[in-house]
C-alpha positions as CSV (number, residue, x, y, z in Angstrom):
1,M,0.0,-0.1,-0.2
2,L,1.2,3.4,-1.0
3,Y,2.8,5.8,1.8
4,L,2.6,3.3,4.6
5,S,6.3,4.3,5.1
6,L,5.0,7.9,6.1
7,L,3.2,6.1,9.3
8,P,4.9,6.3,12.5
9,G,6.7,3.3,13.8
10,I,4.2,3.1,16.6
11,L,0.7,4.1,15.8
12,S,-0.5,6.8,18.2
13,A,-4.0,6.8,19.9
14,Q,-4.5,10.2,19.1
15,S,-7.2,11.5,16.6
16,M,-6.4,14.0,13.8
17,V,-5.1,17.1,15.3
18,F,-6.6,20.2,13.7
19,E,-5.1,23.8,13.5
20,H,-7.3,26.5,14.8
21,G,-5.8,29.6,13.0
22,T,-6.4,30.6,9.1
23,L,-5.6,28.8,6.0
24,Q,-2.7,30.7,5.2
25,E,-1.1,30.0,8.8
26,A,-1.9,26.3,8.0
27,L,0.0,26.8,4.5
28,T,2.9,28.4,6.3
29,K,3.3,25.7,8.9
30,A,3.0,23.0,6.3
31,S,5.9,24.6,4.2
32,A,8.0,24.6,7.6
33,E,7.1,21.1,8.1
34,K,7.3,19.9,4.7
35,K,3.8,18.5,4.4
36,V,0.6,19.0,2.5
37,V,-2.6,21.0,3.8
38,F,-5.8,18.9,4.3
39,L,-8.8,21.2,4.4
40,D,-12.3,20.1,5.8
41,A,-14.5,22.4,4.1
42,Y,-17.8,22.0,6.0
43,T,-21.0,23.7,7.2
44,V,-22.6,23.4,10.5
45,W,-25.7,22.0,8.9
46,C,-24.0,19.2,7.2
47,G,-24.9,15.8,8.0
48,P,-21.9,13.9,6.4
49,C,-19.7,16.6,7.9
50,K,-21.0,15.7,11.4
51,K,-20.7,12.1,10.6
52,M,-17.0,12.4,9.6
53,T,-16.4,14.6,12.7
54,A,-17.8,11.8,15.0
55,N,-16.7,8.7,13.4
56,T,-13.7,9.3,10.8
57,F,-11.5,11.9,12.5
58,P,-11.2,10.5,15.7
59,D,-10.0,7.1,14.7
60,S,-6.6,6.4,15.7
61,T,-5.3,5.0,12.6
62,V,-6.6,8.0,10.6
63,G,-4.8,10.5,13.2
64,A,-1.7,8.7,13.0
65,F,-1.6,8.9,9.2
66,Y,-3.2,12.3,8.8
67,N,-0.9,14.0,11.5
68,A,2.4,12.5,9.8
69,N,1.5,13.8,6.4
70,F,-0.8,16.7,6.7
71,V,-1.2,19.9,8.4
72,N,-4.9,19.7,9.1
73,I,-7.6,22.4,9.5
74,K,-11.4,22.5,9.5
75,I,-13.0,25.8,8.1
76,D,-16.7,26.6,8.2
77,M,-17.7,27.7,4.7
78,E,-20.3,30.0,5.6
79,K,-18.5,32.1,8.3
80,G,-15.2,34.2,8.5
81,E,-12.7,33.3,5.8
82,G,-14.7,30.3,4.7
83,V,-17.1,32.4,2.7
84,A,-14.1,33.8,0.4
85,L,-12.5,30.4,0.3
86,A,-15.7,28.7,-0.8
87,R,-15.8,31.4,-3.9
88,Q,-12.1,30.8,-4.4
89,Y,-12.2,27.1,-4.8
90,G,-15.4,26.7,-5.9
91,I,-16.9,24.9,-3.1
92,D,-20.9,24.2,-3.3
93,L,-21.0,20.8,-1.8
94,Y,-20.3,19.5,1.6
95,P,-18.0,18.4,3.0
96,T,-15.6,19.3,0.3
97,L,-12.2,17.6,1.1
98,L,-9.3,19.4,-0.2
99,F,-5.3,18.7,-0.3
100,L,-3.3,21.9,-1.0
101,D,0.2,22.4,-1.7
102,T,2.0,25.0,0.3
103,E,0.8,27.8,-2.3
104,G,-2.6,26.6,-1.6
105,K,-3.0,25.0,-5.1
106,I,-5.4,22.1,-5.4
107,M,-3.3,18.7,-5.7
108,H,-6.7,16.5,-4.9
109,R,-10.2,17.1,-4.1
110,V,-13.4,15.1,-3.5
111,A,-16.6,15.7,-1.9
112,G,-18.8,13.7,0.7
113,F,-18.5,11.1,3.5
114,Y,-15.6,9.0,3.8
115,G,-15.1,6.3,6.2
116,T,-11.9,5.3,8.2
117,K,-10.2,3.1,5.5
118,E,-11.5,5.0,2.6
119,F,-10.3,8.3,4.0
120,I,-6.6,6.8,4.6
121,E,-6.7,5.8,0.9
122,L,-7.9,9.0,-0.1
123,G,-5.0,10.7,1.6
124,Q,-2.4,8.2,-0.1
125,L,-4.0,9.1,-3.2
126,A,-3.4,12.7,-2.7
127,L,0.0,12.2,-1.8
128,D,0.7,10.2,-4.9
129,P,2.5,12.3,-7.7
130,L,1.6,9.9,-10.4
131,H,-2.2,9.4,-9.6
132,N,-3.6,12.5,-7.7
133,L,-6.0,14.8,-9.4
134,R,-3.6,17.5,-10.3
135,T,-1.3,15.0,-12.0
136,L,-4.3,13.6,-14.1
137,L,-5.3,17.0,-15.3
138,Q,-1.8,18.1,-16.2
139,R,-1.4,15.0,-18.3
140,Y,-4.8,15.2,-20.0
141,K,-4.1,19.2,-20.8
142,N,-0.8,17.9,-22.1
143,G,-2.8,15.6,-24.6
144,D,-2.8,12.3,-23.0
145,R,-5.7,10.5,-24.2
146,S,-4.7,6.9,-23.1
147,S,-7.7,4.6,-21.7
148,G,-5.7,4.5,-18.7
149,L,-5.6,8.1,-18.1
150,L,-9.2,8.9,-19.0
151,L,-10.6,6.1,-16.7
152,E,-8.7,7.5,-14.0
153,L,-9.5,11.0,-14.7
154,V,-13.6,10.0,-15.0
155,R,-13.2,8.6,-11.2
156,A,-11.3,11.3,-9.9
157,K,-13.6,14.1,-11.2
158,S,-16.6,12.0,-10.2
159,A,-15.4,11.7,-6.8
160,A,-15.0,15.5,-6.8
161,Y,-18.5,15.9,-8.2
162,D,-17.0,17.7,-11.3
163,P,-19.6,17.9,-14.1
164,G,-16.9,17.6,-16.4
165,A,-16.8,13.7,-15.4
166,G,-19.4,12.8,-18.1
167,Q,-17.4,14.5,-20.9
168,I,-14.4,12.6,-20.1
169,A,-16.3,9.2,-19.9
170,N,-17.6,9.8,-23.4
171,E,-14.0,10.5,-24.6
172,Y,-13.1,7.1,-22.9
173,L,-16.0,5.4,-24.5
174,K,-15.0,6.5,-28.0
175,V,-11.7,4.5,-27.9
176,Q,-13.4,1.3,-26.6
177,D,-14.6,-1.2,-29.0
178,D,-16.4,-3.4,-26.6
179,F,-19.1,-1.6,-24.2
180,S,-20.1,-4.9,-22.7
181,S,-17.1,-5.4,-20.7
182,T,-17.9,-5.4,-17.0
183,E,-15.6,-2.1,-16.4
184,N,-17.4,-0.3,-19.5
185,M,-20.6,-1.1,-18.3
186,E,-20.0,0.2,-14.9
187,L,-18.6,3.5,-16.5
188,I,-21.6,3.9,-18.8
189,Y,-23.9,3.2,-15.7
190,K,-22.1,5.6,-13.0
191,F,-20.7,8.3,-15.0
192,V,-22.2,8.9,-18.7
193,D,-24.7,11.9,-18.3
194,D,-25.2,12.9,-22.1
195,P,-28.5,11.3,-23.2
196,F,-27.4,11.7,-26.8
197,S,-23.9,9.7,-26.5
198,E,-23.1,6.2,-27.7
199,G,-22.5,5.2,-24.3
200,F,-26.1,6.0,-23.0
201,K,-27.7,4.9,-26.2
202,Y,-26.1,1.4,-25.4
203,M,-27.3,1.3,-22.1
204,T,-31.1,2.4,-23.2
205,K,-30.9,-0.2,-26.1
206,N,-29.5,-3.0,-23.6
207,R,-31.6,-2.1,-20.6
208,A,-32.4,-5.5,-19.7
209,L,-28.7,-6.5,-19.6
210,F,-28.1,-3.6,-17.3
211,G,-31.1,-4.2,-15.2
212,T,-29.8,-7.8,-14.6
213,K,-26.5,-6.3,-13.5
214,Y,-27.7,-3.2,-11.4
215,G,-31.5,-3.8,-11.0
216,E,-34.2,-2.8,-13.1
217,K,-35.7,-0.2,-11.0
218,E,-32.1,1.7,-10.4
219,V,-31.4,1.5,-14.5
220,G,-35.1,3.1,-14.9
221,K,-34.4,5.8,-12.3
222,R,-30.8,6.3,-13.9
223,I,-32.3,7.0,-17.4
224,D,-35.2,9.0,-15.7
225,D,-32.8,11.2,-13.7
226,L,-30.7,11.9,-16.7
227,F,-33.9,12.8,-18.8
228,E,-34.6,15.4,-16.2
229,F,-31.3,16.8,-15.5
230,Y,-30.3,17.2,-18.9
231,P,-32.9,20.1,-19.5
232,E,-31.8,21.8,-16.4
233,R,-28.4,22.3,-18.0
234,H,-29.8,23.1,-21.1
235,P,-32.6,25.5,-20.1
236,N,-33.0,26.7,-23.8
237,M,-33.5,23.6,-25.5
238,P,-35.4,24.0,-29.0
239,L,-38.6,21.7,-29.1
240,G,-37.0,19.5,-31.7
241,E,-34.0,18.5,-29.2
242,V,-36.7,17.9,-26.7
243,Q,-38.2,15.6,-28.9
244,R,-34.8,13.9,-29.6
245,L,-34.3,13.7,-25.8
246,Y,-37.5,11.4,-25.3
247,G,-36.4,9.5,-28.2
248,S,-33.1,8.7,-26.9
249,C,-34.1,8.2,-23.1
250,Y,-36.9,6.0,-24.0
251,P,-36.9,4.1,-27.6
252,E,-39.7,2.0,-27.2
253,K,-42.0,4.9,-26.3
254,G,-40.1,8.0,-26.9
255,E,-42.1,9.0,-30.0
256,R,-45.6,8.9,-28.6
257,M,-44.1,10.9,-25.1
258,A,-42.6,13.4,-27.6
259,S,-45.7,13.9,-29.5
260,A,-47.8,14.5,-26.0
261,Y,-44.9,16.9,-25.0
262,R,-45.4,19.1,-28.2
263,M,-48.9,19.7,-27.0
264,T,-47.7,20.8,-23.4
265,Y,-45.1,22.8,-24.9
266,F,-47.2,25.0,-27.3
267,R,-50.1,25.0,-24.6
268,Q,-47.4,26.4,-22.0
269,K,-46.3,29.0,-24.7
270,E,-50.1,29.6,-25.1
271,D,-49.6,29.1,-28.8
272,M,-53.1,27.7,-29.2
273,D,-53.1,27.2,-33.0
274,N,-50.0,25.0,-32.8
275,F,-51.3,23.4,-29.8
276,A,-54.3,22.4,-31.6
277,N,-52.7,21.0,-34.5
278,A,-50.4,19.2,-32.1
279,A,-53.1,17.7,-30.2
280,T,-55.1,16.7,-33.5
281,D,-51.7,14.9,-35.1
282,H,-51.0,13.1,-31.8
283,Y,-54.8,11.7,-31.3
284,Q,-54.8,10.5,-34.9
285,K,-51.7,8.6,-34.1
286,Y,-52.6,7.7,-30.3
287,P,-56.5,7.6,-30.1
288,M,-58.0,8.4,-26.8
289,E,-60.3,5.7,-24.8
290,D,-60.4,7.9,-21.6
291,A,-63.8,9.9,-21.6
292,D,-62.3,12.1,-18.9
293,E,-59.4,13.0,-21.4
294,M,-61.7,13.5,-24.4
295,N,-63.8,15.7,-22.4
296,E,-60.9,17.5,-21.6
297,M,-59.4,18.1,-24.8
298,A,-62.9,19.0,-26.4
299,S,-63.4,21.8,-23.5
300,L,-59.8,23.3,-24.4
301,F,-60.6,23.5,-28.1
302,A,-63.9,24.9,-27.3
303,M,-62.7,27.6,-24.9
304,F,-59.7,28.8,-26.8
305,L,-60.2,28.0,-30.3
306,T,-62.2,29.5,-33.4
307,D,-61.4,27.8,-36.6
308,P,-64.3,25.7,-37.7
309,I,-62.1,22.5,-38.1
310,H,-60.9,22.8,-34.8
311,I,-64.4,23.1,-33.2
312,N,-65.7,20.1,-35.0
313,Q,-62.9,18.3,-33.9
314,A,-64.1,19.2,-30.5
315,E,-67.5,18.0,-31.2
316,T,-66.2,14.6,-32.3
317,W,-64.3,14.2,-29.0
318,A,-67.1,15.5,-26.9
319,K,-69.6,12.9,-28.3
320,A,-67.2,10.2,-28.0
321,A,-67.0,11.0,-24.2
322,I,-70.7,11.1,-23.8
323,K,-70.9,7.8,-25.5
324,I,-68.5,6.3,-23.0
325,Q,-69.9,8.0,-20.0
326,E,-72.9,10.5,-20.0
327,N,-72.2,12.9,-17.4
328,Y,-72.9,16.4,-16.1
329,Q,-69.6,17.8,-17.5
330,N,-69.2,16.0,-20.8
331,T,-72.8,17.2,-21.8
332,D,-72.1,20.8,-20.6
333,T,-69.0,20.6,-22.8
334,L,-70.8,19.8,-25.9
335,A,-73.5,22.4,-25.4
336,R,-70.7,25.0,-25.5
337,I,-69.3,23.4,-28.5
338,Y,-73.0,23.5,-30.3
339,A,-73.1,27.2,-29.4
340,K,-69.6,28.1,-30.8
341,Q,-70.8,26.3,-34.1
342,G,-73.8,28.6,-34.0
343,K,-76.2,25.8,-33.3
344,K,-78.4,27.5,-30.8
345,K,-81.1,25.2,-30.7
346,Q,-78.8,22.1,-30.3
347,S,-76.9,24.0,-27.5
348,I,-80.0,25.1,-25.6
349,K,-81.4,21.6,-25.7
350,T,-78.0,20.0,-24.5
351,A,-77.6,22.4,-21.9
352,K,-80.8,21.6,-20.1
353,K,-79.8,17.9,-20.5
354,A,-76.6,18.9,-18.7
355,L,-78.6,20.8,-15.9
356,K,-80.7,17.6,-15.5
357,L,-77.4,15.3,-15.1
358,A,-76.1,17.7,-12.7
359,V,-79.2,17.4,-10.3
360,K,-79.1,13.9,-10.4
361,S,-75.3,13.5,-9.3
362,G,-75.8,16.8,-7.0
363,E,-73.2,18.9,-8.8
364,D,-73.2,22.7,-8.9
365,A,-74.3,23.6,-12.3
366,S,-74.5,27.3,-11.8
367,Q,-72.0,28.1,-14.8
368,T,-74.4,26.1,-16.7
369,Q,-77.3,27.8,-15.7
370,S,-75.7,31.2,-16.6
371,F,-74.5,29.9,-19.8
372,L,-78.0,29.0,-20.9
373,E,-79.4,32.1,-19.8
374,T,-77.0,34.0,-22.4
375,L,-78.6,31.8,-25.2
376,K,-82.3,32.7,-24.6
């Protein structure tokens, strides 16, 4: 194991010793003692931070290793100099664990809870001049695109919750001939975050294979999370790209979902003509079977549209809803559609029928009564 030679010959029972001054004072001390600074960037409300303070830092093995090799300091990122440090180092996850050289430059960083064994391994990695994050980034900057480097860098960036991990994962997969290897499947499942990438497409096309390995529900959640997360990172996605997103994430039902989204998209933009066209196209491909859905669409058309073609479509849906389930709401909708078509007698007759149905079901029909009075 790396750097065990740096452990004292006799392990002290002492827990980690933390400095109580400023970061600059810790850096100065580290320079004098030829050590690296370990910075626990925490907040008082952070659960994993408290867990590390209670369980990891007091461990004697952890204390022996970190006290021998690091100048340790804990700084609340919401108080004092911590506020500026959080900005300087781009810290927004807690705990963030930083390993700094004597100039305050990052050698390695991760975020999240670490148990005793993992925390010692983390410190060993931070001290490793061949494999810590700074070295990996420098090799990448210098043009190294070897599979080994890319794989290490993906894992290091992911441990730091660096959003660039997914892009490195894509680069790695581009030089892989076989996505089905255990290592590559794990990388795709854990790190790929681009729903248009070849790795992600491989997972969706081979969902059963991934489900066998990682669990069907877990794989489904992973795909759902990526589907929801991608638009957050791309808030101005055009409609066409959203439709592609549905198709990429849900190959078997993506076309239907994208078609339904087009209706939602235009309705939210209050572009009712395009909404009507999208709805008409959608329900021609995927006919409605539910009476309530038919009535809802007929009602929307009746309220917001004037084109006779659209109103006639609303009439068809309203009549189909009544055929499945004749009730007050469906009948009221048809009455309003007749009025919009200029069919006054049919509208009055249908509105009166809606009132009778409302009496039977005990529903409030005051709006229908008011509507009927406008027709007389």
